DRENLUM-229784 format. One record per residue (C-alpha): residue number from 1; x, y, z. Coordinates in nm, 4 decimals. Layout:
N
<seq=NUM	px=X	py=Y	pz=Z>
...
END
This chain:
229
<seq=1	px=-2.6809	py=-3.1457	pz=-2.4035>
<seq=2	px=-2.4485	py=-2.9807	pz=-2.1536>
<seq=3	px=-2.3026	py=-3.0713	pz=-1.8175>
<seq=4	px=-2.2503	py=-2.8267	pz=-1.5327>
<seq=5	px=-1.9784	py=-2.9491	pz=-1.2972>
<seq=6	px=-1.8589	py=-2.8355	pz=-0.9561>
<seq=7	px=-1.4880	py=-2.9043	pz=-0.9044>
<seq=8	px=-1.2196	py=-2.8415	pz=-0.6465>
<seq=9	px=-0.8690	py=-2.7010	pz=-0.6694>
<seq=10	px=-0.6727	py=-2.8549	pz=-0.3842>
<seq=11	px=-0.3457	py=-2.7924	pz=-0.2065>
<seq=12	px=-0.1584	py=-3.0157	pz=-0.4516>
<seq=13	px=-0.2156	py=-2.7709	pz=-0.7386>
<seq=14	px=-0.2819	py=-2.4397	pz=-0.5660>
<seq=15	px=0.0163	py=-2.2711	pz=-0.7342>
<seq=16	px=-0.0700	py=-2.3536	pz=-1.0953>
<seq=17	px=-0.2280	py=-2.0872	pz=-1.3155>
<seq=18	px=-0.5872	py=-2.0854	pz=-1.4366>
<seq=19	px=-0.4694	py=-2.1779	pz=-1.7868>
<seq=20	px=-0.2780	py=-2.4757	pz=-1.6497>
<seq=21	px=-0.5828	py=-2.5785	pz=-1.4461>
<seq=22	px=-0.7963	py=-2.5650	pz=-1.7616>
<seq=23	px=-0.5362	py=-2.7799	pz=-1.9405>
<seq=24	px=-0.5571	py=-3.0374	pz=-1.6602>
<seq=25	px=-0.9337	py=-3.0521	pz=-1.7002>
<seq=26	px=-0.9090	py=-3.0798	pz=-2.0793>
<seq=27	px=-0.6788	py=-3.3797	pz=-2.0452>
<seq=28	px=-0.9170	py=-3.5337	pz=-1.7902>
<seq=29	px=-1.2088	py=-3.4922	pz=-2.0312>
<seq=30	px=-1.0043	py=-3.6714	pz=-2.2979>
<seq=31	px=-0.9161	py=-3.9561	pz=-2.0605>
<seq=32	px=-1.2813	py=-3.9855	pz=-1.9564>
<seq=33	px=-1.3871	py=-4.0342	pz=-2.3174>
<seq=34	px=-1.6821	py=-3.7996	pz=-2.2822>
<seq=35	px=-1.8395	py=-3.6994	pz=-2.6174>
<seq=36	px=-1.7331	py=-3.3368	pz=-2.5807>
<seq=37	px=-1.8285	py=-3.1070	pz=-2.8683>
<seq=38	px=-1.5575	py=-2.9155	pz=-3.0541>
<seq=39	px=-1.5567	py=-2.5712	pz=-3.2104>
<seq=40	px=-1.5300	py=-2.5358	pz=-3.5867>
<seq=41	px=-1.2459	py=-2.3801	pz=-3.7842>
<seq=42	px=-0.8762	py=-2.4421	pz=-3.8408>
<seq=43	px=-0.7965	py=-2.4889	pz=-3.4713>
<seq=44	px=-1.0936	py=-2.6706	pz=-3.3119>
<seq=45	px=-1.1029	py=-2.6817	pz=-2.9340>
<seq=46	px=-1.3192	py=-2.8492	pz=-2.6722>
<seq=47	px=-1.6334	py=-2.6597	pz=-2.5763>
<seq=48	px=-1.5947	py=-2.6158	pz=-2.2028>
<seq=49	px=-1.5681	py=-2.3011	pz=-1.9941>
<seq=50	px=-1.5327	py=-2.1832	pz=-1.6357>
<seq=51	px=-1.7259	py=-1.9237	pz=-1.4388>
<seq=52	px=-1.4359	py=-1.7207	pz=-1.2984>
<seq=53	px=-1.0586	py=-1.7569	pz=-1.3025>
<seq=54	px=-0.8979	py=-1.8379	pz=-0.9690>
<seq=55	px=-0.5890	py=-1.6518	pz=-0.8513>
<seq=56	px=-0.2644	py=-1.8480	pz=-0.8249>
<seq=57	px=-0.2106	py=-1.9761	pz=-0.4698>
<seq=58	px=-0.5821	py=-1.9990	pz=-0.3911>
<seq=59	px=-0.7605	py=-2.3279	pz=-0.3235>
<seq=60	px=-1.1270	py=-2.3785	pz=-0.4008>
<seq=61	px=-1.4349	py=-2.5928	pz=-0.3562>
<seq=62	px=-1.6303	py=-2.3812	pz=-0.6057>
<seq=63	px=-1.4863	py=-2.4174	pz=-0.9561>
<seq=64	px=-1.7935	py=-2.4256	pz=-1.1819>
<seq=65	px=-1.7580	py=-2.5525	pz=-1.5383>
<seq=66	px=-1.9927	py=-2.6041	pz=-1.8335>
<seq=67	px=-1.9172	py=-2.8756	pz=-2.0904>
<seq=68	px=-2.1069	py=-2.9133	pz=-2.4164>
<seq=69	px=-2.1600	py=-3.2700	pz=-2.5433>
<seq=70	px=-2.2205	py=-3.3913	pz=-2.8979>
<seq=71	px=-2.4909	py=-3.6300	pz=-2.7777>
<seq=72	px=-2.6647	py=-3.7050	pz=-2.4465>
<seq=73	px=-2.5324	py=-3.9463	pz=-2.1863>
<seq=74	px=-2.6586	py=-4.0436	pz=-1.8435>
<seq=75	px=-2.5457	py=-3.8495	pz=-1.5385>
<seq=76	px=-2.4166	py=-4.1613	pz=-1.3549>
<seq=77	px=-2.2006	py=-4.2637	pz=-1.6512>
<seq=78	px=-2.0640	py=-3.9121	pz=-1.6985>
<seq=79	px=-1.9948	py=-3.8875	pz=-1.3232>
<seq=80	px=-1.8094	py=-4.2184	pz=-1.3104>
<seq=81	px=-1.5990	py=-4.1469	pz=-1.6190>
<seq=82	px=-1.5013	py=-3.7931	pz=-1.5222>
<seq=83	px=-1.4414	py=-3.8509	pz=-1.1509>
<seq=84	px=-1.2075	py=-4.1450	pz=-1.2294>
<seq=85	px=-1.0096	py=-3.9331	pz=-1.4767>
<seq=86	px=-0.9419	py=-3.6247	pz=-1.2656>
<seq=87	px=-0.5844	py=-3.5633	pz=-1.1422>
<seq=88	px=-0.4789	py=-3.5257	pz=-0.7764>
<seq=89	px=-0.6032	py=-3.1959	pz=-0.6387>
<seq=90	px=-0.9259	py=-3.1996	pz=-0.8390>
<seq=91	px=-1.2443	py=-3.3665	pz=-0.7145>
<seq=92	px=-1.5887	py=-3.3733	pz=-0.8722>
<seq=93	px=-1.8442	py=-3.2510	pz=-0.6184>
<seq=94	px=-2.1529	py=-3.2082	pz=-0.8350>
<seq=95	px=-2.2579	py=-3.2823	pz=-1.1937>
<seq=96	px=-2.5877	py=-3.1829	pz=-1.3514>
<seq=97	px=-2.6936	py=-3.2416	pz=-1.7145>
<seq=98	px=-2.9146	py=-2.9795	pz=-1.8783>
<seq=99	px=-3.0558	py=-2.8736	pz=-2.2119>
<seq=100	px=-3.1738	py=-2.5408	pz=-2.3439>
<seq=101	px=-3.0160	py=-2.2000	pz=-2.3651>
<seq=102	px=-2.8548	py=-2.0215	pz=-2.0744>
<seq=103	px=-2.6080	py=-1.7373	pz=-2.0369>
<seq=104	px=-2.2430	py=-1.8267	pz=-2.0222>
<seq=105	px=-2.1019	py=-1.8819	pz=-1.6755>
<seq=106	px=-1.8750	py=-1.5780	pz=-1.7093>
<seq=107	px=-2.1789	py=-1.3624	pz=-1.7947>
<seq=108	px=-2.3780	py=-1.5053	pz=-1.5028>
<seq=109	px=-2.1410	py=-1.4958	pz=-1.2087>
<seq=110	px=-2.1465	py=-1.1725	pz=-1.0086>
<seq=111	px=-2.0258	py=-1.2766	pz=-0.6653>
<seq=112	px=-1.7647	py=-1.4912	pz=-0.4920>
<seq=113	px=-1.7033	py=-1.5881	pz=-0.1312>
<seq=114	px=-1.3759	py=-1.6810	pz=0.0364>
<seq=115	px=-1.2477	py=-1.8167	pz=0.3664>
<seq=116	px=-0.9144	py=-1.6603	pz=0.4572>
<seq=117	px=-0.6908	py=-1.7729	pz=0.7447>
<seq=118	px=-0.4214	py=-1.5319	pz=0.8638>
<seq=119	px=-0.1611	py=-1.5390	pz=1.1429>
<seq=120	px=-0.2865	py=-1.3031	pz=1.4094>
<seq=121	px=-0.1773	py=-1.1979	pz=1.7572>
<seq=122	px=-0.4327	py=-0.9193	pz=1.8037>
<seq=123	px=-0.7833	py=-0.9199	pz=1.9463>
<seq=124	px=-1.1157	py=-0.9849	pz=1.7791>
<seq=125	px=-1.2177	py=-0.6286	pz=1.8606>
<seq=126	px=-0.9123	py=-0.4818	pz=1.6881>
<seq=127	px=-0.9866	py=-0.6814	pz=1.3734>
<seq=128	px=-1.3481	py=-0.5681	pz=1.3776>
<seq=129	px=-1.2387	py=-0.2041	pz=1.4169>
<seq=130	px=-1.0184	py=-0.2321	pz=1.1070>
<seq=131	px=-1.3084	py=-0.3788	pz=0.9089>
<seq=132	px=-1.5497	py=-0.1154	pz=1.0374>
<seq=133	px=-1.3032	py=0.1584	pz=0.9401>
<seq=134	px=-1.2933	py=0.0198	pz=0.5866>
<seq=135	px=-1.6718	py=0.0272	pz=0.5483>
<seq=136	px=-1.6947	py=0.3727	pz=0.7079>
<seq=137	px=-1.4371	py=0.5248	pz=0.4739>
<seq=138	px=-1.5741	py=0.7232	pz=0.1763>
<seq=139	px=-1.3295	py=0.5389	pz=-0.0478>
<seq=140	px=-1.0577	py=0.2787	pz=-0.0119>
<seq=141	px=-0.7973	py=0.3027	pz=-0.2873>
<seq=142	px=-0.5859	py=-0.0013	pz=-0.3672>
<seq=143	px=-0.2854	py=0.0461	pz=-0.5943>
<seq=144	px=-0.2577	py=-0.2507	pz=-0.8285>
<seq=145	px=0.0957	py=-0.2713	pz=-0.9683>
<seq=146	px=0.0950	py=-0.3917	pz=-1.3294>
<seq=147	px=0.3979	py=-0.4641	pz=-1.5494>
<seq=148	px=0.3881	py=-0.1244	pz=-1.7201>
<seq=149	px=0.1822	py=0.0919	pz=-1.4843>
<seq=150	px=0.0143	py=0.1225	pz=-1.1465>
<seq=151	px=-0.3640	py=0.1350	pz=-1.1438>
<seq=152	px=-0.5631	py=0.2896	pz=-0.8606>
<seq=153	px=-0.8842	py=0.1033	pz=-0.7728>
<seq=154	px=-1.1554	py=0.2030	pz=-0.5284>
<seq=155	px=-1.2179	py=-0.1244	pz=-0.3482>
<seq=156	px=-1.5481	py=-0.0181	pz=-0.1894>
<seq=157	px=-1.7787	py=-0.1248	pz=-0.4781>
<seq=158	px=-1.6125	py=-0.4666	pz=-0.4988>
<seq=159	px=-1.6266	py=-0.5768	pz=-0.1344>
<seq=160	px=-1.9704	py=-0.6826	pz=-0.0202>
<seq=161	px=-1.8993	py=-0.8233	pz=0.3255>
<seq=162	px=-1.6141	py=-0.9053	pz=0.5634>
<seq=163	px=-1.6583	py=-1.0992	pz=0.8855>
<seq=164	px=-1.3773	py=-1.1776	pz=1.1290>
<seq=165	px=-1.3368	py=-1.4482	pz=1.3926>
<seq=166	px=-1.0335	py=-1.5009	pz=1.6168>
<seq=167	px=-0.9316	py=-1.8672	pz=1.6315>
<seq=168	px=-0.6314	py=-1.9219	pz=1.8563>
<seq=169	px=-0.3301	py=-1.7666	pz=1.6870>
<seq=170	px=-0.5226	py=-1.7207	pz=1.3615>
<seq=171	px=-0.7772	py=-1.4770	pz=1.2265>
<seq=172	px=-1.0455	py=-1.6282	pz=1.0026>
<seq=173	px=-1.2092	py=-1.3873	pz=0.7585>
<seq=174	px=-1.5231	py=-1.4550	pz=0.5563>
<seq=175	px=-1.4973	py=-1.2308	pz=0.2503>
<seq=176	px=-1.7704	py=-1.1750	pz=-0.0103>
<seq=177	px=-1.6812	py=-0.9797	pz=-0.3241>
<seq=178	px=-1.8722	py=-0.8493	pz=-0.6237>
<seq=179	px=-1.7630	py=-0.9528	pz=-0.9728>
<seq=180	px=-1.8549	py=-0.6740	pz=-1.2122>
<seq=181	px=-1.8012	py=-0.5842	pz=-1.5774>
<seq=182	px=-1.5277	py=-0.3495	pz=-1.4593>
<seq=183	px=-1.3566	py=-0.6395	pz=-1.2836>
<seq=184	px=-1.3214	py=-0.7426	pz=-0.9211>
<seq=185	px=-1.0800	py=-0.7278	pz=-0.6293>
<seq=186	px=-0.8645	py=-1.0268	pz=-0.5481>
<seq=187	px=-0.8850	py=-1.1528	pz=-0.1883>
<seq=188	px=-0.5108	py=-1.0948	pz=-0.1449>
<seq=189	px=-0.5612	py=-0.7334	pz=-0.2526>
<seq=190	px=-0.8454	py=-0.6891	pz=-0.0036>
<seq=191	px=-0.6263	py=-0.8175	pz=0.2802>
<seq=192	px=-0.3336	py=-0.5979	pz=0.1758>
<seq=193	px=-0.5666	py=-0.2975	pz=0.1771>
<seq=194	px=-0.6917	py=-0.3729	pz=0.5295>
<seq=195	px=-0.3326	py=-0.4061	pz=0.6503>
<seq=196	px=-0.1854	py=-0.1032	pz=0.4749>
<seq=197	px=-0.4732	py=0.1438	pz=0.5042>
<seq=198	px=-0.6889	py=0.0347	pz=0.7978>
<seq=199	px=-0.4497	py=-0.1054	pz=1.0582>
<seq=200	px=-0.5180	py=-0.4782	pz=1.0520>
<seq=201	px=-0.2147	py=-0.6268	pz=1.2280>
<seq=202	px=-0.1234	py=-0.9354	pz=1.0272>
<seq=203	px=0.1075	py=-1.0574	pz=0.7522>
<seq=204	px=-0.1008	py=-1.0293	pz=0.4354>
<seq=205	px=0.1481	py=-1.2425	pz=0.2403>
<seq=206	px=0.0865	py=-1.5354	pz=0.4772>
<seq=207	px=-0.2858	py=-1.5542	pz=0.3966>
<seq=208	px=-0.4318	py=-1.8963	pz=0.3223>
<seq=209	px=-0.7178	py=-1.8238	pz=0.0801>
<seq=210	px=-0.9952	py=-2.0691	pz=-0.0109>
<seq=211	px=-1.2893	py=-1.9974	pz=-0.2421>
<seq=212	px=-1.6158	py=-2.1318	pz=-0.1023>
<seq=213	px=-1.8779	py=-2.0223	pz=-0.3568>
<seq=214	px=-1.9632	py=-1.8482	pz=-0.6830>
<seq=215	px=-2.3082	py=-1.6973	pz=-0.7195>
<seq=216	px=-2.5403	py=-1.4950	pz=-0.9425>
<seq=217	px=-2.7741	py=-1.2561	pz=-0.7646>
<seq=218	px=-2.7073	py=-1.4500	pz=-0.4460>
<seq=219	px=-2.8193	py=-1.7761	pz=-0.6089>
<seq=220	px=-2.6255	py=-2.0975	pz=-0.6589>
<seq=221	px=-2.5196	py=-2.1301	pz=-1.0239>
<seq=222	px=-2.6800	py=-2.4738	pz=-1.0471>
<seq=223	px=-3.0169	py=-2.3315	pz=-0.9386>
<seq=224	px=-3.0204	py=-2.1080	pz=-1.2480>
<seq=225	px=-3.0267	py=-2.3914	pz=-1.5017>
<seq=226	px=-3.3355	py=-2.4436	pz=-1.7210>
<seq=227	px=-3.6185	py=-2.6083	pz=-1.5279>
<seq=228	px=-3.6188	py=-2.9122	pz=-1.7559>
<seq=229	px=-3.2437	py=-2.9627	pz=-1.7142>
END
């Protein structure tokens, strides 16, 4: 039996790494006393995994996790135990038991959506022109600076949709990205590209980024579980 869980990553822990987030969840699973299965070998570890790592500084309402159990337990009991054991900044939004084989979450997920709030003194029309210029360009090269080299990435295949809405002194962007075998583009990189190459007048470093969904083929990851789950 497995559990698929939908978790948050709140403001309290937005600046911890994905590995640290996973460690928080592992400790919560221990506190909850769930019968989590372990791998075999000299260094056994809990069998749980996430769909897609979240960038440091990003909050989320869409952290999807699979946990394998040694034996079945009821959904209400698992919900109560886990939700009581989670640390500040993590909430349990959904929990679904299932049985049967399914692809790993990392193999399934191919899309992510974000809500991004930026300081903005320009007009809605100016923001829309910058976005339109991006989609009209034959390519949009982002230079990702790595510790030992700089890698040039064409962002066009990774960005599915960008919508902009002016809200007072802020600009709210709805960003949908593709997650591919070759990788993806971080929301912060997408904003930096719009600022540096396409004239969006904002401070990219001041972006408040929040993940709103992870999907496979446009479908919710919970909808893809075996029918008898």
